[in-house]
N, C-alpha and C positions, 0 to 999 in steps of 0.2 A: 753976397754977404752972410751966408751959416750963421741963423740963429735958432737959440735954444731957449724958450723962452717960461719958467717954472710959474704955477702955479696951484693955489688949493693949501698954503700954510696958513696958520692961525694960531690963534689961542686954545688950549682947549683942558679939560682939567685929566687929572693921575684917574687913566683906564677906560682914558676915549679915544676913539681913532679920528684918524683924517687921511684923503686919501688924495697924493701931490699927483698933478703931470705936471710933463712937459711935451711940447709940439717942439718941434724941429721943420725950418723951412730952409729953402736954397742949399737943404743936403738929397744925399741919394741914403734916405735912414734905411730904407729895408741893408744894408749894406755893411753899419756900422752894430757893432759890441755897444747898447745904453749901460747908463751905470746911474745911480745917484750916488752921490759923497754927501757926506755932513763937515762943518767946522761952529765946534761949542765958542763958547770967547774965553779967549788967554789958548786954548789946543791947538792940531794942525788938524788939517781937517782930510779925513778920514775913510775908510767905505765904508759903504752900506749896503750894497746890494749890485748888481751886475747883470746886465739876461745878452747870451750874444746870440746869431744873428738865425741859430736853428732853435732859440726858443732856452737853451740850457741854463741855468739860474746859480748866483753863488752871494752868499751872505756871510757877511759878520757877524760872530760869532754873539755878539749884545745883543742879533735884532733876531737872530732865526727863531721859529716857528709862533713871530709878534708880525713881521713882514711879509707882503707879498710883491715880487716885483713883477710886470708885467709890459706886454708893448703889444700894439695894435697897427701895423705898416700899415694898413690901409689911409689911418689915423694920421699916418708921422708921427705918433705919439706916445710916449714911455709913460707908465703909470707905477706909484709908490701905493700899494694900502698900509696904512700902519693901524694896529688897534695898541690893542696893552699898553697905552703912553706913560712912562716914566718919567718922571724930570730931567733925569740924566736925557735925554732922547730932545733935546731943547734943545737946541742950533739953528745954521742956517744949512740949507740942505741945495744944496747944488747939481745939477741933470748936467750929463757927461757925455760924449758920440766918440766912441773911440774904435779907429782904424788906420792898424801900419804904425805908424808914425806922424800919425793927424788926432789929432784932438780938440775940439771943442767945448763949450762949456757954457754956460746959463750966467745968469747976473743970480739966482737963489730966491729961496723963497724961504721966509724965518718961521719956524714952528717953535709956541712955547705952550710951555707942562707944565703948568702950575695949578693949586686952587685958591 
């Protein structure tokens, strides 16, 4: 059974940084586009960033210049480096693996940005 397990969430002050990790198991990791999504309380889940199998990246406008997505196929891991965090970045962050009609999701990790 495919598993995606996120880690690295927590409480951080505004302006701070966090790095999220997502490790995939029982998945041909390198053939999937990997992504990070987030869902804030009372809001719909939204795209944060994606990275294709060839390393092309895409970001939501709200995080451009502050967040960086990267992947290490040898470790079956995708990362999200988050800098200059704002209170509005508070959400549960989910890892996604996508290929054609297949989508897999992790259970999420909570990021809280507050003073």
